[in-house]
TORVEX-990299 format. One record per residue: x, y, z of N, C-alpha, C, CB in turn. Coordinates in steps of 0.05 Angstrom, whole numbers, padded with zeros to 5 digits, always signed. Each point is the difference from the previous one (the first is absolute). Glycine has a CB too. Example, Ala and Ser with C-alpha at 12.3 -4.5 7.8 and 13.67 -1.06 7.14 Angstrom:
2
+00264-00114+00156-00018+00024+00000+00018+00024+00000-00038-00023+00025/+00031+00044-00039+00016+00024+00001-00015+00022+00014+00024-00013-00043/
***
This chain:
132
+03109+01786+02449-00010-00017-00021+00023-00009-00019-00045+00023+00003/+00061-00003-00011+00023-00006-00018+00019-00020+00013-00004+00046-00021/+00008-00043+00048+00017-00018+00014-00011-00029+00000+00015+00039+00029/-00041-00042-00027-00012-00026+00000+00003-00013-00027-00033+00015+00034/+00030+00000-00056+00003-00010-00027+00029-00009-00004-00036+00030-00017/+00055-00014+00026+00028-00006-00002+00007-00026+00015+00010+00049-00005/-00020-00051+00030+00005-00024+00016-00012-00025-00014+00001+00028+00042/-00025-00025-00053-00013-00022-00014+00017-00009-00024-00045+00016+00015/+00055+00003-00030+00016-00006-00024+00026-00014+00009-00020+00039-00025/+00033-00030+00046+00024-00012+00009-00006-00029+00010+00018+00045+00013/-00040-00049+00000-00008-00027+00009-00003-00018-00024-00022+00019+00041/+00007-00010-00062-00005-00016-00023+00026-00008-00015-00045+00022-00005/+00063-00003+00003+00025-00005-00014+00017-00020+00016-00001+00046-00020/+00002-00042+00046+00017-00018+00017-00012-00028+00002+00016+00040+00026/-00043-00042-00028-00012-00026+00003-00002-00015-00027-00026+00018+00038/+00034-00005-00060-00001-00013-00026-00027+00001-00013+00036-00029+00016/-00054+00045-00006-00027+00001-00011+00000+00009-00029-00018+00009+00045/+00037+00008-00053+00001+00009-00027+00021-00015-00017-00014+00045+00016/+00026-00065-00005+00021-00015-00014-00013-00017-00022+00029-00001+00041/-00014-00002-00063-00009-00017-00022+00002-00029+00010+00015+00034-00036/-00032-00051+00025+00002-00028+00008+00027-00012-00007-00050-00005-00005/+00060-00011+00022+00026-00013-00005-00003-00023-00019+00016+00013+00046/+00002-00015-00065+00000-00023-00019+00019-00021+00012-00011+00030-00041/+00001-00054+00046+00018-00020+00013+00021-00010-00020-00038-00014+00029/+00057-00001-00018+00021-00012-00016-00004-00030+00000+00033+00037+00011/-00026-00050-00033-00002-00029-00003+00022-00011-00018-00050+00003+00008/+00059-00027-00003+00018-00013-00018-00015-00023-00014+00040+00011+00029/-00066-00014-00022-00017-00022-00010-00023+00010-00016+00013-00027+00040/-00011+00026-00066-00022+00009-00018-00024-00018+00003+00034+00018-00032/-00030-00043+00038-00023-00019+00003-00019+00010+00021+00029-00038-00015/-00019+00046+00038-00017+00010+00021-00016+00025-00008+00033-00018+00032/-00021+00034-00049-00014+00024-00010-00023-00008-00019+00043+00027+00005/-00038-00047-00021-00021-00010-00018-00023-00011+00016+00035-00011-00035/-00030-00004+00056-00021-00011+00016-00015+00023+00015+00027-00043+00005/-00012+00063+00004-00013+00023+00013-00020+00014-00019+00041+00006+00028/-00034-00004-00053-00018+00013-00020-00025-00018-00004+00040+00022-00022/-00036-00048+00022-00023-00018-00003-00019+00004+00024+00028-00034-00025/-00017+00038+00049-00017+00003+00024-00010+00028+00004+00026-00037+00020/-00013+00057-00031-00008+00028+00005-00027+00007-00012+00048+00011+00000/-00063+00004+00016-00026+00009-00009+00001+00015-00026-00015+00002+00047/+00035+00015-00051+00003+00016-00024+00017-00014-00021-00005+00041+00027/+00015-00065-00021+00015-00016-00019+00028+00010-00006-00043-00012-00019/+00054+00028+00037+00027+00011-00005+00019-00005+00023-00021+00035-00029/+00046-00034+00024+00021-00002+00021+00025+00014-00011-00020-00043+00019/+00036+00055-00002+00025+00012-00009+00021-00001+00022-00025+00029-00032/+00050-00029+00024+00022-00001+00019+00026+00008-00015-00023-00035+00028/+00043+00042-00013+00027+00004-00011+00013-00027+00000+00004+00049+00017/+00007-00057-00039+00014-00025-00003+00028+00001+00010-00029-00011-00039/+00037-00008+00055+00027-00002+00011+00012-00027-00007-00011+00032+00038/+00035-00037-00030+00012-00027-00004+00011-00005-00027-00031-00015+00033/+00037-00011-00039+00013-00007-00025-00015+00008-00025+00019-00038+00025/-00045+00036-00025-00016+00007-00024+00004+00030-00007-00034-00036+00011/+00032+00053+00010+00004+00029-00005+00029+00005-00009-00035+00011+00035/+00054-00024-00022+00028+00004-00008+00005-00008-00029+00014-00008+00048/-00025-00014-00056+00003-00009-00028-00012+00020-00020+00000-00048+00016/-00024+00057-00009-00013+00020-00018+00016+00026-00002-00045-00021+00013/+00055+00030+00009+00017+00024+00000+00025-00004-00016-00019+00014+00045/+00032-00037-00041+00024-00007-00014-00005-00001-00031+00017-00025+00041/-00038+00011-00049-00007-00003-00028-00006+00027-00014-00017-00046+00010/+00006+00065+00005-00008+00025-00012+00021+00022+00006-00048-00012+00005/+00070+00004+00008+00022+00019+00006-00010+00023+00017+00023-00013-00042/-00041+00007+00060-00010+00021+00019+00020+00004+00023-00048-00012-00012/+00049+00036+00023+00018+00004+00023-00009-00018+00023+00008+00048-00015/+00011-00056+00032-00006-00018+00022-00022+00009+00019+00047-00014-00003/-00050+00040+00006-00020+00010+00019-00028+00003-00012+00037+00024+00023/-00040-00032-00049-00026+00001-00013-00019-00020+00013+00022+00014-00043/-00047-00005+00047-00020-00018+00011-00018-00011-00021+00000+00026+00042/-00008-00051-00039-00017-00014-00019-00028-00003+00012+00040-00025-00020/-00060+00035+00007-00027-00001+00010-00015-00022-00014+00000+00049+00011/-00016-00065+00004-00016-00021-00012-00029+00008+00006+00036-00036+00006/-00052+00037-00027-00029+00006+00003-00015-00023-00014+00007+00051+00001/-00027-00062+00014-00016-00021-00011-00029+00010-00002+00031-00036+00019/-00044+00032-00041-00028+00008-00003-00016-00023-00013+00013+00049-00005/-00038-00050+00011-00018-00020-00011-00012+00009-00026-00010-00016+00046/+00013-00001-00067-00011+00006-00026-00027-00013-00004+00046+00005-00018/-00049-00029+00030-00025-00016-00004-00003-00019+00023+00003+00005-00050/-00027-00010+00059-00006-00020+00020-00014-00023-00014-00004+00035+00037/+00016-00059-00035-00011-00024-00012-00021-00012+00018+00042-00009-00025/-00035+00007+00051-00018-00009+00021+00013+00008+00026-00018-00040-00027/+00005+00038+00050+00013+00009+00025+00026-00014+00004-00045+00008+00020/+00066+00007-00015+00026-00011+00005+00017-00005-00025-00019-00020+00040/+00008+00026-00064+00014-00004-00025-00003+00025-00017-00008-00050+00002/+00031+00061-00009+00000+00026-00015+00022+00000-00022-00018+00023+00041/+00014-00005-00060+00021+00008-00018+00013+00024+00011-00024-00019-00041/+00050+00018+00046+00015+00021+00013+00020+00013-00018-00006-00023+00043/+00011+00048-00039+00022+00014-00014+00020+00008+00021-00030+00017-00037/+00055-00026+00033+00022+00007+00018+00018+00020-00014-00002-00046+00023/+00004+00070-00012+00016+00021-00011+00025+00005+00016-00042+00022-00018/+00065-00024+00005+00025+00006+00013+00010+00027-00010+00012-00049+00005/-00006+00067+00013+00009+00027-00010+00022+00010+00018-00046+00009-00018/+00062+00009+00007+00020+00015+00014-00005+00029-00006+00035-00038-00002/-00052+00051+00018-00009+00028-00006+00023+00020-00003-00041-00011+00024/+00064+00006-00011+00021+00020-00002+00022-00008-00020-00008+00010+00047/+00005-00033-00060+00020-00009-00020-00011+00003-00028+00020-00032+00034/-00009+00052-00048-00010+00004-00028+00018-00014-00020-00019+00045+00014/+00005-00056-00034+00015-00014-00021-00008+00011-00028+00001-00042+00029/+00016+00039-00048-00005+00010-00027-00021-00019-00013+00047+00020-00004/-00066-00007-00010-00020-00015-00015+00008-00001-00030-00036+00013+00034/+00021-00029-00049+00006-00002-00029-00007+00027-00014-00010-00049+00001/-00006+00065+00012-00006+00027-00011+00021+00021+00007-00049-00012+00003/+00068+00004+00013+00022+00018+00008-00006+00017+00025+00011+00001-00048/-00033-00007+00061-00006+00015+00025+00009-00016+00024-00040+00022-00022/+00042-00009+00045+00008-00014+00024-00025-00003+00017+00047+00020-00001/-00053-00045+00008-00025-00006+00016+00008-00017+00024-00029+00003-00042/+00014-00001+00064+00004-00018+00023-00003-00029-00009-00016+00036+00032/+00033-00054-00022-00001-00028-00006-00027-00012+00010+00050-00004+00002/-00062-00012-00020-00026-00013+00007-00003-00025-00017-00020+00045+00013/+00012-00067-00001-00007-00024-00015-00022-00014+00015+00047-00004-00019/-00063-00011+00004-00021-00015+00014-00005-00027-00014-00021+00043+00014/+00009-00060+00001-00010-00025-00011-00026-00007+00013+00047-00016-00009/-00062-00001-00004-00027-00008+00009-00001-00030+00004-00021+00040-00023/+00006-00049+00043-00003-00028+00004-00027-00006+00013+00050-00004+00005/-00059-00021-00010-00024-00010+00013+00009-00015+00024-00027-00002-00043/+00014+00007+00067+00009-00013+00024-00023-00003+00020+00046+00020-00007/-00046-00043+00020-00020-00005+00021+00014+00001+00027-00028-00029-00031/+00013+00031+00052+00010+00002+00027+00018-00024+00008-00041+00027+00012/+00034-00050-00024+00016-00024+00007+00026-00002-00016-00043-00023+00010/+00049+00044-00026+00025+00001-00015-00002-00012-00028+00023-00002+00043/-00046-00010-00050-00003-00012-00026-00014+00019-00019-00002-00045+00022/+00006+00041-00048-00015+00017-00019-00029-00010-00002+00042+00009-00027/-00061+00009+00023-00028-00008-00002-00004-00015-00027-00015+00039+00029/-00005-00056-00029-00008-00013-00025-00016+00021-00016-00002-00047+00021/+00015+00058-00041-00011+00022-00016-00013-00011-00025+00034+00032+00018/-00058-00024-00023-00014-00008-00025-00005+00025-00016-00022-00040+00022/+00014+00037-00048-00007+00023-00016-00022+00017+00014+00012-00025-00041/-00030+00012+00056-00021+00015+00014+00013+00018+00021-00034-00037-00008/+00054+00027+00022+00013+00015+00022+00015+00024-00010+00004-00041+00025/+00007+00040-00049+00015+00022-00011-00017+00019-00018+00040-00029+00001/-00064+00020-00008-00017+00016-00016+00008+00001-00029-00009+00027+00040/+00025-00046-00049+00009-00001-00028+00004-00029-00009+00022+00045+00005/-00026-00050-00030+00004-00027-00010+00029-00006-00003-00044+00002-00024/+00051-00027+00028+00029-00008-00003+00002-00020-00022+00009+00008+00048/
***
């Protein structure tokens, strides 16, 4: 019996059954934004590569081997295919000094309204739930 359990565990490990899901790489943030619009849970994430990642690492004086993670989440759905998205750029291993004097992992985000066709939705006070 113990041998069967051991063989099963070895099979699972070698087949990747216990492996964490792989986070893809992308140099195109636009594609990630569109993926979040299409995703059932409204999210998408990837490791950022290419010129945008290099510029961000250079500006923050991060070591060259630092990885930049992009996470997109949905804040609001205006209508099918049109959402308010939050794009979070982070470098989990690169710590920076804060105004409070502590060292924290680099993180910045921005929010935008976007439709599947690449255009911003026509937003009204009703759509945002607040008067303008």
